[in-house]
N, C-alpha and C positions, 0 to 999 in steps of 0.2 A: 096420312098422318105418320110422323116418324115415331118409331118405338123407343121407349126409354130403356136404357140399360138397367138390368136388375142389379141392385147393390146388396152387399152383405149387410146383415143387421148389425154387425159389430162396427163400431166407429174406429176409424183409422187414427192412431195416435200421431199427431204431427211430429216430424223430426225436429229437433231443437236447432234454433238458429246458432250459427258459428260451428256446427258440426262440419266435418270435412269428408268429402266423397270423391271417388275417382271413377270416371266413366270407363267401363270395361267391356261393353258389348253394344255394337251398333247394328242396326237393321240392314241387312244386305240389299234391300230395296232402296236404301238411302245412302248413295256413295259419299255424301258430305259428312255423314256420321263417322266414317272411317278415319278422317283426320282428327276427330275428337277423342279417339280411343287412347286412354292413358292420361288424359287431362284431369287435373285435380281442381275442384271447386269447393268453396266454402258456402254453406247454406245461409242465405240472407234472411232478413227479418220479414215476417208476415205482415200483410196489409189487410186492414178490415175491408177495404174495397175489393181485394182479390180473393179473400177467404183462405182457409187453412189448407186447402189442397192445391193451391197455387204456390209452388216452391221456387223461389228465386235462386239461381246459381250465380255466384259471385266469382269472377275470375281473379287471377294473380295480381292484376292492376287495382283491384278493389271495385271494379265496375259490376253492377247488376247486369249480367250479360244475356241470360236466357231463363225461361221458365220450364218447369216440368210438374208432374203430379206424383203422388206417392206410388201409384202402380208402376209408372215408368221408372221412377227413381230406384225402387227396390228390384226392378227387373233388369236394369241396365248399369247400375252404379254399385260399387263396393263402398261401404261406409268404413272409412279409415279411422275416424275418431268421432264418437258421439260427444257432443258438448253437454255440460251440465247447466247451461244457461236456460233460465226459465221465464225471462221477461221478454 
């Protein structure tokens, strides 16, 4: 049986949609991540189907391009601007 990851008792506050982030650190084991360093994304809207820890990254063309979670977001991205959007 697979072990569940232990989680912190504190709940992660979701980053607000429309916030702007920049990818600043890629995993050396993933050469594809190197090409994304410096890219800027807007945080997309959350979906009840995906949950609050599934963060959609929206590219410059307005396309929902890829997903991440809060742990990866705060470890690999700089937040350029927090949105005050609450809905």
